[in-house]
Each structure stands twice: as C-alpha cells, then as structure tokens.
ZAVO-875798 format. One record per residue (C-alpha): residue in three letters; x, z, y. Coordinates in steps of 0.1 Angstrom, whole numbers, padded with zeros to 4 digits, always signed. Each point is the difference from the previous one (the first is absolute). Layout:
BEGIN
ALAXZY...
//
This chain:
BEGIN
VAL+0000+0000+0000ALA+0016-0011+0033ALA-0008+0016+0033VAL+0009-0013+0035VAL+0007+0028+0024PRO+0002-0010+0037THR+0028+0016+0020ALA+0005+0007+0036GLY+0015-0035+0005THR-0013-0034-0010GLN+0014+0002-0036ALA-0018+0012-0031VAL+0015+0021-0028CYS-0012-0009-0036SER+0001+0025-0027ALA-0011-0002-0037GLN-0010+0028-0024PRO-0008-0005-0037VAL-0036+0006-0010TYR-0006+0016-0034SER-0034-0001-0016PRO-0019+0032-0008GLY+0010+0011-0035GLU+0029-0024-0002PRO+0030+0017-0016PRO+0029+0004+0025PRO+0031-0022-0005GLY+0022+0012-0028SER-0028+0016-0020PRO+0004+0002-0038PRO-0017-0028-0020GLU-0027+0024-0013LEU-0014+0003+0035LEU-0007-0037+0001GLN-0027+0003-0027GLY-0036+0003+0010ILE+0003-0015+0034GLU-0034-0016+0009ALA-0006-0028+0024SER-0023+0022+0020GLN+0030+0022+0009LEU+0018-0028+0017LEU-0004-0009+0036PRO-0022-0031+0007SER+0018-0027+0019ASP-0013-0036+0002ALA-0032+0010-0018SER-0011+0019+0032CYS-0001-0033+0018ASP-0021-0018-0025PRO-0018+0021-0026SER-0008-0030-0021GLN+0036-0006-0007PRO+0019+0019-0028ALA+0023+0027+0011SER+0031-0018-0013PRO-0002-0038-0007ARG+0024-0014-0026ASP+0015-0023+0027LEU+0008+0020+0031LEU-0001-0031+0021GLN-0037+0004-0001LEU+0002+0031+0021GLN-0018-0003+0034VAL+0028+0020+0017LEU+0032-0016-0013ASP+0029+0021+0011LEU+0028+0020-0017ALA-0017+0034+0003ASN-0033-0013-0015ILE+0018-0018-0028LEU+0020+0031-0009GLN-0031+0021+0000HIS-0017-0023-0025VAL+0030-0002-0022ARG+0000+0038-0001GLU-0037+0002-0008ARG+0004-0024-0029TYR+0030+0020-0012TRP-0021+0032-0002ARG-0026-0020-0020GLN+0029-0009-0023GLU-0001-0036+0011ILE+0037-0004+0007TYR-0001-0037+0007SER-0015-0016+0031LEU+0000-0036+0013VAL+0011-0011+0035GLY-0006-0037-0002PRO+0024-0014-0026ILE+0020+0033+0000THR-0006+0027-0026VAL+0008+0035+0013ALA+0009+0025-0027VAL+0002+0038+0004ASN+0021+0017-0027PRO-0024+0025-0018TRP+0030+0017-0018ARG-0021+0003-0031PRO-0018-0023-0025LEU-0035-0011+0009GLU-0022-0010-0029HIS-0020-0026+0018TYR+0033-0019+0007SER+0013+0001-0035ALA+0010-0031-0020GLN-0032+0002-0021HIS-0019-0014+0030MET+0023-0030+0003ALA-0021-0022-0022GLN-0029+0002+0025TYR+0022-0018+0026MET+0015-0025-0025ALA-0034-0011-0012LEU-0007-0015+0035ARG+0026-0026-0006GLY+0000-0026+0028ASP-0031+0014+0017LEU+0019+0016+0029LYS-0031+0007+0020ALA-0012+0023-0027LEU+0029+0023+0006ALA-0019+0014+0030THR-0024+0017-0026LYS+0029+0020-0014PRO+0017+0030+0015VAL+0031-0008+0021HIS+0031+0001-0022LEU+0035-0015-0002TRP-0015-0020-0029THR-0021-0017+0027THR+0031-0012+0018ALA+0017-0011-0033HIS-0031-0018-0012LYS-0003-0020+0032ALA+0037-0009-0001TYR-0001-0012-0036TYR-0030-0024+0005GLU+0012-0013+0033MET+0033-0008-0018LEU-0019-0019-0026ARG-0015-0021+0028GLY+0035-0011+0010ARG+0006+0025+0028PRO+0033+0020-0003GLN-0007+0038+0004SER+0020+0030+0012ILE-0011+0036-0001LEU+0019+0023+0024VAL+0000+0038-0008SER+0012+0022+0028GLY-0003+0036+0011GLU+0019+0032+0006SER+0018+0021-0026GLY-0025+0015-0025SER-0029-0023+0009GLY-0001-0015-0034LYS+0019-0034+0003THR+0017+0002-0033GLU-0032+0008-0019SER-0019-0026+0020CYS+0024-0027-0011LYS-0003+0010-0036VAL-0039+0000+0003VAL+0001-0036+0014VAL+0024-0013-0026ALA-0019+0017-0029TYR-0032-0016+0012LEU+0015-0034+0003ALA+0015+0003-0035ALA-0034+0011-0014LEU-0020-0026+0019SER+0022-0029-0009THR-0002+0007-0037SER-0037+0012-0003PHE-0015-0034-0005GLN+0027-0017-0021SER-0006-0014-0034PRO+0011+0024-0029GLU+0032-0020-0008VAL+0011+0000+0037LYS-0012+0036+0008GLY+0023+0017-0025ALA+0032-0015+0014ALA-0012+0004+0036GLU-0008+0037-0004GLN+0035+0006-0015ILE+0017-0016+0031ALA-0023+0020+0024ALA+0009+0032-0018LYS+0037-0006+0003ILE-0004-0007+0037LEU-0019+0033+0005LEU+0025+0020-0020ALA+0028-0012+0023SER-0013+0021+0028PRO+0012+0035-0013ILE+0035-0015-0004LEU+0000-0012+0036GLU-0013+0033+0012ALA+0027+0019-0019PHE+0028-0018+0019GLY-0017-0002+0034ASN-0024+0030+0003ALA+0009+0036+0009VAL-0016+0034+0009THR-0004+0005+0037VAL-0016+0028+0020ARG-0031-0021+0003ASN-0002-0018-0034ASP+0012+0007-0035ASN+0003-0037-0008SER+0010-0016+0033SER+0013-0036-0001ARG+0032-0001+0019PHE+0001-0037+0002GLY-0021-0030+0009LYS-0010-0026-0026PHE-0015-0035-0001VAL-0017-0008-0033LYS-0007-0036-0008LEU-0026-0005-0028ARG+0000-0032-0020PHE-0031-0014-0019ASP-0003-0026-0027ARG-0012-0033+0016LYS-0022-0009-0030HIS-0016+0033-0009ASN+0005+0019+0032PHE+0013+0033-0016LEU+0028+0021+0013THR+0033-0012-0015ALA+0028+0016+0020ALA+0008+0023+0029GLU+0032-0002+0022THR+0009+0030+0021GLN+0024-0002+0029VAL+0012+0034+0013TYR+0013+0005+0035LEU+0009+0029+0023LEU+0009+0024-0028GLU+0009+0034+0014LYS+0035+0001-0015THR+0011+0032+0017ARG-0024+0020-0021VAL+0024-0005-0030VAL+0025+0023+0015CYS-0020+0022+0024HIS-0036+0009+0010ASN-0019+0025+0021SER-0008+0035-0011GLY-0030+0001-0022GLU+0005-0036-0012ARG+0017-0016-0029SER+0020-0030-0010TYR-0015-0029-0020HIS-0020+0008-0031ILE+0023-0018-0023PHE+0028+0027+0004TYR-0023+0028-0011GLN-0014-0020-0028LEU+0035-0007-0013LEU+0008+0037+0001ALA-0032+0009-0017GLY+0010-0021-0029ALA+0036+0011-0001SER+0016+0027-0021ALA+0007+0035+0015LYS+0037-0009+0002GLN-0007-0033+0019ARG-0024+0018+0023THR+0026+0025+0010ARG+0025-0028+0007TYR-0025-0020+0021ARG-0019+0026+0018LEU-0023-0010+0028ARG-0016+0022+0027
//
C-alpha cells in the first residue's frame, strides 16, 4: 500500500507498508501454520471493484487494476489457497511451497497430456509448469522453435522447476507412441532424467538459504526424433560455475555435494585423510 504525503514544499514523499491479511501467518512461520487458511481470511483486492469477477483469476493480466502491488497481492492469495502457480500472460509465476502438494503430483499429469494438441483446453486445467511445457511441445510440432526460460532468486525452485518441465516433456512425447517405439523412447527419457542428480552433485551446494542451491547456470537443449517426436537426447551447457566454493565458502554453508558424497562412501581411514569441514 503506497501513501503520498505532502510536505511543506512542492515535493511529495512516497512510503510503502506491507499489508497482511487477517489470520495470515506472519513471515517465517512454521509450515504447520499454513494449513487451514480459508479464502475468507484473505483481504479482497480486485474483487471489491467488480464482485462478479473471481478473487484471483488464473491469468493476472485480467485484473482491472494492473500494477505490481495488486499482482503480488493476488499471487499471495493464490499461494495461501495452495495454488502456487499463476499466469501473467505467457509467463508462469511459481512460488516455492517448500513441501509436496498432492494436487500437483505426477499422477495428475495424464489429465494434461490427454488434451494433446488442443491448447485452448489448457485453460480448463489448473495453472502448472506442465501447461508451459505442453504448449511448447505442440508449438514445436507446428514448426516453431521453442525456448523456456526459468529464472528466480536462490531457493525459488528453479532446479525443481527445470526437472518438472523435462519430466513432463519426456512423458508427453512417449505417451502416444506405438508399443514398439514407446519402450525404447521411455528408456532414453529415463536416462536423461537420471542425469540430473549427477549434475547437481558437482554443481549444487548447501547455502544459508537453500540446501540444494545450484551454483552455476545451465542451458539445456532437448532433441526430439523427427519421425516419432519423442525425446531422444539432452545436451547441457554449464556456465558461471562458482569455482571458489571448492576451496572456501561462507559460514553455515558447504562445498559441493560430491565431496561429502565421496566421504560418505569412503572408509574410516580415507575419511580421516580427506576431512572436509
């Protein structure tokens, strides 16, 4: 909420204060306090302008008042309703829930894949990263090269979001294949997905904000079979690796996972020789 306060001169001083809904857990509350939050406990925003409109549209570009404060308010309302994904035009905004949510589990993936090329029908499904991946796949089949950019601050869920997108593309591209093609395609897709933990071992570390923080950037190029359109390969280019973390890191943080994994599998004598903080 922004307030304009006139001063003795001709200038105005703008100040902003966060507004928290009645009953909303304060920042930093334990996860158990997040349960049982009802929509009636949340402050109305755009709904007060037009009661016929839903409190939080799936696409926030439909808001009557389109500014940063109103967008953030609706993202927060959706989060307390356990709707962690919101649309802002072609952009999917994700808020890390820090816990599994059953209605976003992989068992619901088939509902999206069943739509196939009917992209308009995606509007009938809850907003998800699967929505973005589904659109990208079928636009690719129409001859339009596709790119999905995943960005955000540390701990926002970028690593997991990338894995969700790749897993969906792998499942979608093999779901409608003939039996003789599907077996080989699923094996290739499984190998691609299993490569992620290896990459994380050498490039992820514990930080004060995230126990599995990626300390590098990556560009993943997915390749699909031209005839059957299933995922056949993934090429990962790594850049901006935080090399200094190998030899030093801040208090409360760790070096890369791989060093601790090696020590965990080593003998007592080897662990004494190669001791890590």
